[in-house]
C-alpha positions as CSV (number, residue, x, y, z in Angstrom):
1,M,26.5,15.1,-10.8
2,R,26.1,18.8,-10.0
3,A,25.9,18.1,-6.2
4,K,29.0,15.8,-6.5
5,I,30.9,18.7,-8.3
6,V,29.9,21.2,-5.7
7,L,30.8,18.8,-2.7
8,A,34.1,18.0,-4.3
9,C,35.0,21.7,-4.7
10,A,33.9,22.4,-1.1
11,D,36.6,19.8,-0.1
12,G,39.2,22.1,-1.4
13,L,39.9,20.4,-4.8
14,S,40.8,22.4,-7.8
15,N,38.8,22.2,-11.1
16,V,41.3,20.0,-12.7
17,E,41.2,17.6,-9.8
18,V,37.5,17.6,-9.7
19,A,37.1,17.0,-13.4
20,A,39.6,14.0,-13.2
21,R,37.8,12.5,-10.2
22,L,34.3,12.7,-11.6
23,A,35.3,12.1,-15.3
24,V,33.6,15.3,-16.6
25,H,34.9,18.2,-18.7
26,L,36.9,20.9,-17.0
27,S,34.4,23.7,-18.3
28,T,31.6,21.8,-16.7
29,V,33.2,22.0,-13.2
30,G,33.9,25.7,-13.7
31,K,30.3,26.3,-14.8
32,W,28.7,24.8,-11.7
33,R,31.3,26.1,-9.3
34,R,30.6,29.6,-10.6
35,R,26.9,29.3,-10.5
36,F,26.9,27.8,-6.9
37,L,29.0,30.7,-5.7
38,T,26.9,33.4,-7.2
39,E,23.4,31.9,-6.8
40,R,23.8,29.1,-4.2
41,L,21.3,26.3,-4.5
42,N,19.1,28.3,-7.0
43,G,22.0,28.0,-9.4
44,M,21.8,24.4,-9.5
45,I,18.4,24.5,-11.2
46,D,18.2,24.5,-15.0
47,E,17.7,27.8,-16.7
48,Q,14.7,28.4,-19.0
49,R,15.4,27.0,-22.4
50,P,14.5,28.7,-25.6
51,G,11.5,27.5,-27.7
52,R,7.7,27.3,-27.4
53,P,6.3,26.7,-24.0
54,P,4.6,23.4,-23.5
55,S,0.9,23.3,-24.5
56,I,0.0,20.6,-22.0
57,T,0.5,21.6,-18.5
58,L,1.6,19.3,-15.7
59,D,-1.8,19.8,-14.1
60,Q,-3.4,18.2,-17.2
61,V,-1.0,15.3,-17.2
62,E,-1.5,14.6,-13.5
63,Q,-5.2,14.8,-13.9
64,V,-5.1,12.2,-16.7
65,V,-3.0,9.8,-14.5
66,V,-5.3,10.3,-11.5
67,D,-8.4,9.7,-13.6
68,T,-6.9,6.6,-15.2
69,L,-5.9,5.1,-11.8
70,E,-8.9,6.1,-9.7
71,Q,-12.0,6.2,-12.0
72,T,-13.6,4.1,-14.6
73,P,-16.0,5.4,-17.5
74,R,-19.7,5.0,-16.9
75,D,-20.2,2.9,-20.2
76,A,-17.2,0.7,-20.2
77,A,-15.0,-1.5,-17.9
78,H,-11.8,0.5,-18.5
79,W,-10.6,3.6,-20.2
80,S,-9.7,3.8,-23.8
81,R,-7.7,6.5,-25.5
82,A,-10.8,7.9,-27.2
83,S,-12.9,7.9,-23.9
84,M,-10.1,9.5,-21.9
85,A,-9.4,12.1,-24.7
86,E,-13.1,13.0,-24.7
87,K,-13.1,13.4,-20.8
88,S,-9.8,15.4,-20.7
89,G,-10.2,17.5,-23.8
90,L,-6.7,16.3,-25.1
91,L,-5.9,14.4,-28.3
92,K,-5.9,10.6,-28.4
93,S,-2.2,10.5,-29.3
94,T,-1.4,12.7,-26.2
95,I,-3.3,10.3,-24.0
96,G,-1.3,7.4,-25.5
97,R,2.0,9.3,-24.8
98,I,1.1,10.0,-21.2
99,W,0.0,6.4,-20.6
100,R,3.2,5.1,-22.2
101,D,5.4,7.5,-20.1
102,F,3.8,6.4,-16.8
103,G,3.5,2.8,-17.8
104,L,-0.4,2.7,-17.6
105,K,-2.3,0.0,-19.4
106,P,-5.9,0.3,-18.5
107,H,-6.9,-2.6,-20.7
108,R,-4.9,-5.0,-18.7
109,A,-6.5,-5.7,-15.4
110,D,-4.2,-7.1,-12.7
111,A,-6.9,-8.7,-10.5
112,F,-7.3,-11.8,-8.4
113,K,-10.0,-13.7,-6.6
114,L,-10.0,-14.1,-2.9
115,S,-11.0,-17.3,-1.1
116,T,-14.5,-17.4,0.3
117,D,-13.3,-19.2,3.4
118,P,-14.8,-17.5,6.5
119,Q,-11.5,-17.8,8.3
120,F,-9.6,-16.4,5.4
121,I,-7.8,-13.5,7.3
122,E,-6.6,-15.7,10.2
123,K,-5.2,-18.4,8.0
124,V,-3.3,-15.9,5.8
125,V,-1.8,-14.3,8.8
126,D,-0.5,-17.8,10.0
127,V,0.8,-18.7,6.6
128,V,2.4,-15.4,5.6
129,G,3.8,-15.0,9.1
130,L,6.1,-18.1,8.3
131,Y,7.6,-16.1,5.5
132,H,8.5,-13.0,7.5
133,H,9.0,-14.3,11.0
134,P,10.3,-17.9,10.6
135,P,10.8,-19.8,13.9
136,E,14.4,-20.5,14.9
137,R,15.9,-24.0,14.4
138,A,12.6,-25.3,12.9
139,V,11.6,-27.2,9.8
140,V,8.3,-26.2,8.2
141,L,6.7,-28.9,5.9
142,C,3.9,-28.2,3.5
143,V,1.8,-31.0,2.1
144,D,-1.0,-30.6,-0.2
145,E,-3.3,-32.5,-2.6
146,K,-1.4,-31.7,-5.8
147,S,0.5,-33.5,-8.5
148,Q,1.2,-37.1,-7.5
149,I,-0.8,-36.9,-4.3
150,Q,-3.9,-37.8,-6.3
151,T,-7.4,-37.4,-4.8
152,L,-9.4,-40.7,-4.2
153,D,-12.9,-41.1,-5.6
154,R,-14.6,-41.1,-2.2
155,P,-18.2,-40.3,-1.8
156,G,-19.1,-37.2,0.2
157,R,-17.2,-34.0,0.8
158,H,-14.2,-35.4,2.6
159,R,-11.4,-36.7,0.4
160,L,-8.4,-38.7,1.5
161,A,-5.1,-38.3,-0.4
162,H,-3.6,-41.3,-2.0
163,L,0.1,-42.1,-1.4
164,P,1.8,-44.7,-3.8
165,A,3.2,-47.5,-1.7
166,P,1.9,-46.0,1.6
167,H,3.8,-46.0,4.8
168,P,2.7,-49.0,7.2
169,R,1.4,-46.4,9.5
170,L,-1.1,-45.3,6.9
171,R,-2.3,-48.6,5.6
172,R,-5.1,-48.9,8.2
173,V,-6.7,-45.7,6.9
174,L,-6.1,-46.1,3.2
175,R,-8.5,-48.3,1.3
176,P,-6.5,-50.7,-1.0
177,D,-9.6,-51.2,-3.2
178,R,-9.6,-47.6,-4.3
179,R,-7.6,-46.2,-7.0
180,P,-6.7,-42.7,-8.1
181,V,-9.3,-40.8,-10.2
182,H,-6.4,-39.7,-12.5
183,P,-3.2,-41.6,-13.2
184,P,-0.1,-40.5,-11.4
185,R,1.6,-37.6,-13.3
186,A,5.0,-38.3,-14.7
187,G,7.5,-35.8,-13.8
188,G,6.3,-32.3,-12.9
189,R,7.6,-30.0,-10.3
190,Q,6.0,-30.1,-6.7
191,R,7.3,-28.6,-3.5
192,V,7.7,-31.4,-0.8
193,A,9.2,-29.3,1.9
194,D,7.8,-25.9,0.9
195,H,9.6,-23.6,3.2
196,P,12.5,-25.2,5.3
197,H,13.7,-22.7,7.7
198,H,17.0,-23.0,9.4
199,R,18.1,-20.3,11.9
200,G,15.4,-18.0,10.5
201,R,16.4,-18.2,6.9
202,S,14.0,-19.8,4.3
203,A,14.5,-21.4,0.8
204,D,11.9,-22.4,-1.7
205,Q,12.7,-26.0,-2.9
206,G,11.1,-28.4,-5.3
207,R,11.9,-31.7,-6.8
208,R,11.3,-32.9,-10.3
209,G,9.3,-36.2,-10.4
210,H,9.7,-36.7,-6.6
211,H,8.0,-39.6,-4.7
212,Q,5.8,-38.7,-1.9
213,R,7.4,-41.1,0.6
214,R,10.6,-39.0,0.4
215,V,9.2,-36.6,2.8
216,P,11.5,-36.9,5.9
217,D,10.3,-39.1,8.9
218,R,6.6,-39.7,9.2
219,P,4.6,-39.1,5.9
220,A,1.0,-38.1,6.5
221,A,-2.2,-38.5,4.6
222,V,-4.0,-35.2,4.2
223,A,-7.8,-34.8,4.2
224,R,-9.9,-31.7,3.5
225,Q,-12.4,-31.2,6.2
226,G,-14.2,-27.9,6.0
227,G,-11.2,-26.2,4.6
228,L,-8.7,-27.4,7.2
229,H,-5.9,-30.0,6.7
230,A,-6.6,-32.9,8.9
231,V,-3.3,-34.4,10.3
232,P,-2.6,-37.7,12.1
233,R,-3.2,-37.8,15.8
234,W,0.4,-38.5,16.5
235,M,1.3,-35.0,15.0
236,H,-1.2,-33.3,17.2
237,R,0.4,-34.9,20.2
238,Q,3.8,-33.5,19.6
239,P,4.5,-30.5,22.0
240,D,6.6,-28.7,19.4
241,T,4.2,-29.1,16.4
242,L,2.1,-26.2,15.2
243,T,-0.5,-26.9,12.5
244,C,-1.4,-24.0,10.1
245,A,-4.2,-24.4,7.6
246,T,-4.5,-22.8,4.2
247,P,-7.9,-21.3,3.3
248,N,-10.4,-23.1,1.0
249,R,-9.5,-22.7,-2.8
250,C,-6.2,-21.0,-1.8
251,G,-3.1,-22.9,-1.9
252,G,0.4,-21.7,-1.0
253,R,1.2,-20.6,-4.5
254,R,-2.2,-18.6,-4.7
255,L,-1.4,-16.8,-1.5
256,Q,1.6,-15.2,-3.0
257,P,-0.3,-12.8,-5.5
258,V,-2.7,-11.9,-2.8
259,Y,0.0,-10.9,-0.5
260,G,1.9,-9.2,-3.2
261,R,-1.1,-7.0,-4.0
262,Q,-1.3,-6.0,-0.5
263,R,2.3,-4.9,-0.6
264,Q,1.6,-2.8,-3.6
265,R,-1.3,-0.9,-2.3
266,G,-3.0,0.0,0.9
267,S,-1.9,-2.1,3.8
268,G,1.4,-3.6,2.7
269,M,5.0,-2.7,3.5
270,P,7.7,-1.1,1.5
271,D,9.4,-3.6,-0.8
272,R,13.1,-2.5,-0.5
273,R,15.6,-1.4,1.9
274,W,17.8,1.6,2.4
275,E,20.8,-0.4,1.1
276,D,18.9,-1.0,-2.1
277,L,19.2,2.7,-3.1
278,P,21.9,3.3,-5.7
279,A,25.2,4.5,-4.2
280,A,24.9,7.9,-5.8
281,V,21.5,8.5,-4.2
282,R,22.7,7.6,-0.7
283,L,25.8,9.9,-1.2
284,V,23.6,12.8,-1.9
285,V,21.3,12.0,1.0
286,E,24.3,11.8,3.3
287,S,25.3,15.3,2.2
288,H,22.2,16.4,4.1
289,T,22.2,13.9,7.0
290,G,25.8,13.2,7.5
291,P,27.0,9.6,7.5
292,V,24.2,7.0,8.0
293,R,25.1,4.6,10.7
294,G,22.1,2.4,10.4
295,A,18.6,2.1,8.8
296,Q,15.4,0.4,10.2
297,S,12.7,-0.2,7.6
298,A,9.2,0.8,8.5
299,S,6.7,-1.9,9.1
300,A,3.9,-0.3,7.1
301,G,3.7,1.9,4.0
302,S,1.3,2.2,1.2
303,V,3.1,3.7,-1.9
304,S,6.8,4.0,-1.1
305,N,9.4,1.7,-2.3
306,I,11.5,2.5,0.7
307,A,10.5,3.9,4.0
308,A,13.1,3.8,6.8
309,T,14.4,5.6,9.9
310,L,18.1,6.6,9.4
311,E,20.4,6.7,12.4
312,T,22.8,9.6,11.9
313,A,25.2,11.5,14.1
314,S,22.7,14.4,14.5
315,G,19.8,12.0,15.4
316,P,17.2,9.9,13.6
317,V,15.8,11.0,10.3
318,F,12.8,9.5,8.6
319,C,12.9,9.1,4.8
320,K,10.7,7.8,2.1
321,A,11.8,6.9,-1.4
322,I,10.1,5.9,-4.7
323,Q,11.4,5.5,-8.2
324,T,10.6,8.4,-10.6
325,D,9.1,6.1,-13.2
326,N,6.6,4.8,-10.8
327,P,3.1,6.4,-11.5
328,L,2.6,7.0,-7.8
329,V,5.6,9.4,-7.6
330,R,3.0,12.1,-8.1
331,M,1.9,11.5,-4.5
332,H,5.4,12.2,-3.2
333,R,5.8,15.2,-5.2
334,T,2.4,16.4,-3.8
335,E,3.6,15.9,-0.3
336,A,6.8,17.7,-1.0
337,R,4.9,20.7,-2.4
338,V,2.4,20.8,0.4
339,N,4.6,20.2,3.5
340,P,6.0,23.8,3.9
341,W,2.5,25.1,4.3
342,L,1.4,22.6,6.9
343,P,1.0,23.5,10.6
344,D,3.4,22.0,13.2
345,V,1.0,19.0,13.7
346,A,2.7,17.5,10.6
347,P,6.4,16.5,10.7
348,R,8.6,19.0,8.8
349,M,10.3,18.0,5.5
350,R,14.0,18.9,5.8
351,W,15.2,18.0,2.4
352,K,14.4,16.6,-1.0
353,V,16.7,14.6,-3.2
354,E,16.0,13.6,-6.8
355,E,18.9,11.6,-8.3
356,A,19.5,8.6,-10.5
357,G,15.9,7.8,-11.1
358,W,14.8,8.1,-7.4
359,L,13.0,10.7,-5.4
360,V,13.8,10.8,-1.7
361,L,12.1,13.0,1.0
362,G,13.6,13.6,4.5
363,F,11.4,14.3,7.4
364,D,11.8,15.0,11.2
365,H,11.6,11.7,13.0
366,V,8.5,11.4,15.1
367,P,8.3,8.6,17.8
368,G,4.9,7.3,18.7
369,R,2.3,4.7,18.1
370,H,-0.7,4.4,15.7
371,A,-4.0,5.6,16.9
372,V,-6.7,3.2,18.1
373,L,-10.3,3.9,17.0
374,S,-12.2,1.3,19.1
375,P,-15.2,2.6,21.1
376,D,-13.4,2.4,24.4
377,S,-10.1,4.0,23.1
378,A,-8.6,7.0,24.9
379,D,-7.1,8.2,21.7
380,L,-10.6,9.4,20.4
381,P,-10.5,12.9,22.1
382,V,-6.9,13.5,20.9
383,I,-7.9,12.7,17.3
384,A,-10.9,15.1,17.5
385,D,-8.5,17.8,18.8
386,A,-6.2,17.0,15.9
387,L,-8.9,17.4,13.3
388,T,-10.2,20.6,14.9
389,A,-6.6,22.1,14.8
390,L,-6.1,21.1,11.2
391,A,-9.4,22.7,10.0
392,Q,-8.6,25.9,11.8
393,G,-4.9,26.0,10.7
394,L,-5.6,25.2,7.1
395,T,-8.4,27.6,6.5
396,P,-8.2,29.5,4.2
397,C,-6.3,27.0,2.0
398,P,-2.6,27.9,1.6
399,P,-1.5,29.0,-1.9
400,V,-0.3,25.7,-3.0
401,R,-1.2,23.6,-6.0
402,V,-3.6,20.7,-5.1
403,Q,-6.6,19.0,-6.6
404,A,-10.0,20.6,-5.7
405,A,-12.6,18.4,-4.1
406,T,-15.1,19.4,-6.7
407,K,-12.9,17.8,-9.2
408,R,-12.1,14.7,-7.2
409,W,-15.7,14.0,-6.5
410,E,-16.9,15.0,-9.9
411,G,-19.9,12.9,-11.1
412,R,-20.6,11.6,-7.6
413,I,-21.8,14.6,-5.7
414,D,-22.9,18.3,-6.6
415,P,-19.7,20.3,-6.8
416,E,-21.1,23.1,-4.5
417,M,-21.7,20.6,-1.6
418,V,-18.0,19.7,-1.1
419,D,-16.5,23.0,-2.3
420,G,-14.5,25.1,0.3
421,D,-11.4,26.9,1.1
422,T,-9.8,24.4,3.4
423,L,-6.8,22.0,2.8
424,V,-8.0,18.6,3.8
425,H,-6.0,15.5,4.3
426,T,-8.5,12.9,2.9
427,D,-6.5,9.8,4.1
428,V,-7.4,9.7,7.7
429,T,-6.5,6.1,8.5
430,P,-5.4,5.3,12.1
431,F,-1.9,4.6,10.6
432,N,-1.6,8.2,9.7
433,F,-2.0,9.4,13.3
434,L,1.1,9.0,15.5
435,L,0.6,9.5,19.2
436,G,3.5,10.2,21.5
437,A,4.2,13.3,23.5
438,R,1.8,15.0,21.1
439,V,-0.4,13.8,18.1
440,R,1.1,14.1,14.7
441,V,-0.7,13.7,11.3
442,I,1.6,12.2,8.6
443,D,1.5,11.0,5.0
444,W,0.0,14.2,3.2
445,S,0.2,12.6,-0.3
446,M,-3.6,12.9,-1.1
447,P,-4.7,16.4,0.0
448,C,-7.3,18.4,-1.8
449,R,-8.9,21.9,-1.3
450,G,-12.6,21.5,-0.3
451,A,-15.1,21.7,2.7
452,A,-13.6,21.7,6.1
453,W,-15.7,18.9,7.4
454,I,-14.5,16.3,4.8
455,D,-11.8,14.8,7.1
456,T,-14.3,14.4,9.9
457,A,-16.8,12.7,7.5
458,L,-14.1,10.3,6.3
459,M,-13.1,9.5,9.9
460,I,-16.7,8.6,10.7
461,V,-16.6,5.7,8.4
462,R,-13.3,4.5,10.0
463,L,-14.9,4.7,13.4
464,I,-17.8,2.5,12.2
465,R,-15.4,0.0,10.8
466,A,-13.7,-0.1,14.3
467,G,-16.9,-1.0,16.0
468,H,-18.9,2.2,16.5
469,G,-22.5,2.5,15.5
470,P,-23.4,5.3,13.1
471,D,-25.1,7.3,15.8
472,G,-22.1,6.9,18.2
473,A,-19.6,7.9,15.4
474,E,-21.6,11.1,14.7
475,G,-21.9,11.8,18.4
476,W,-18.1,11.7,18.5
477,A,-17.9,14.1,15.6
478,D,-20.2,16.7,17.3
479,Q,-17.3,17.9,19.3
480,I,-15.6,19.2,16.1
481,P,-16.8,22.7,15.3
482,V,-16.6,22.5,11.5
483,W,-18.8,19.4,11.6
484,K,-21.5,21.0,13.7
485,Q,-21.6,23.9,11.2
486,A,-21.9,21.6,8.2
487,D,-25.0,21.5,6.0
488,P,-26.9,18.3,6.7
489,P,-28.0,17.8,3.1
490,A,-24.3,18.1,2.0
491,I,-23.3,15.4,4.5
492,D,-26.3,13.1,3.4
493,A,-25.1,13.4,-0.2
494,F,-21.4,12.9,0.8
495,A,-22.3,9.7,2.8
496,A,-24.2,8.3,-0.1
497,A,-21.4,9.1,-2.6
498,L,-18.7,7.6,-0.3
499,A,-20.6,4.4,0.0
500,D,-20.8,4.1,-3.8
501,L,-17.1,4.8,-4.1
502,W,-16.1,2.2,-1.6
503,E,-18.4,-0.4,-3.3
504,Q,-16.8,0.4,-6.7
505,R,-13.3,0.1,-5.2
506,R,-14.1,-3.3,-3.6
507,H,-15.5,-4.5,-6.9
508,E,-12.3,-3.3,-8.8
509,N,-9.9,-4.7,-6.3
510,P,-11.4,-7.0,-3.6
511,A,-8.6,-6.5,-1.1
512,P,-9.5,-7.8,2.4
513,H,-9.8,-4.3,4.0
514,R,-12.2,-2.9,1.5
515,G,-15.1,-5.2,2.1
516,P,-15.5,-4.0,5.8
517,L,-14.9,-0.3,4.8
518,A,-17.6,-0.7,2.1
519,V,-20.0,-2.1,4.6
520,A,-19.2,0.6,7.2
521,A,-19.7,3.4,4.5
522,R,-23.1,1.9,3.4
523,S,-24.2,1.6,7.1
524,W,-23.5,5.3,7.6
525,A,-25.4,6.2,4.3
526,N,-28.3,4.2,5.3
527,Y,-28.4,5.8,8.8
528,R,-28.3,9.2,7.1
529,N,-31.0,8.3,4.6
530,P,-33.2,5.5,6.0
531,S,-35.6,5.5,2.9
532,A,-32.7,4.6,0.6
533,S,-31.6,1.8,2.8
534,R,-34.9,-0.1,2.2
535,E,-34.2,0.0,-1.5
536,R,-30.9,-1.8,-1.1
537,R,-29.9,-5.2,0.1
538,P,-27.2,-5.5,2.9
539,L,-23.7,-6.0,1.7
540,P,-21.8,-9.2,2.5
541,L,-18.6,-8.9,4.3
């Protein structure tokens, strides 16, 4: 509202006209006009209010939230108010208020089980691709062994679905002497044509108490053979037919929570568009950018509700937005706090807007592609140069409030081994390196103050995940000066702690990318400490 008042006054309106337009009191308009004229933007900030200063600092609140989300107690499966109060030194009632304000419920685990199908990833890509890139002028039919398609009591692994009053084309493959193990279900809701797409648009349909022979055209019996749907030969012969299989123990409905979890954390994409921002928020953003002519949503993003490139008269602008009641908003606040201190390898933040329950950050738009970490990639020397420049440019650590590495790795490694005076990125995935005319390092939402070699050590695990051997990954790291100067016992301890951390993360949330990273981290730890590797069994992928 303060910004709207100032902008309306800048248009030449009188106090009376502004008050009438915005439905506020005349004295309110005069107050903010006067403060902006005398103090400019600083006048828009609330003045200090009388009363006792808060006894609980923002750092303490942030630490409680971080510990709740990223750690678990040693002697329990989740945090309780008593255990978190003992760890943080705050009262149990204070812990309860913090959790309530941030919507945290540690006792309620939102987990899921992944399919054990060895072709799980490939099949998920096929099925989920139908949701996001549906073919033009095509119909997609999904047939499964549910509800009225009762499974026959056939010996052996392969089961053949039973269709009441089968189509003549199927009578030669169905055995009339067999009956369903269970009687047909009366009623019930089942999707016949799961995702009918027309001109690229999809609709989820279902019929109550439908009959299987209502499937349009040629109904097909479905058999499970090694996790794949066996379809009739006539369907395979159709030139315009593509068969996609669902993984074992993972039907279409069960794929949805898996994909939804990926969108929420890690490798998913933002779940909203620029147009979904409230009009008041977009109005304030356009006061910085000018009129927005178009917006293209980003294809990847880990924590933002909205990430998009805005097309404006002055050129493209990249913005990311998140609701302020989201616990992960702390990561955006951290990035906004750190960005002014970063070297020019990071895109510059131009403005920050907090309005109507949303936090929006605007950055210089950086064209480029994500880095490739494979052993034969030409990007590896460029990434090494970027990590060298970051370590040199951010030592000593700028005077900005960030978490210390000794605190982040508390209980996993001796504090002095990761202690240092360098601002490190700590999220060195290939998606955070943009290569164009020059390399840029983006997404500074998880920095900490610690040893200068931490980013290089984290990159070694990513290289092993991309196909390098541990010796080859460390050979690549030898070109980075801070790595060559690091204490070997500290690196040994860090590698072991990192392997334990990835194993814990995979156990807490078995997302597809965490298994390979846990294996890569353990491979590096075993390379650094061969004697410890003989005491452990190899991790399954």
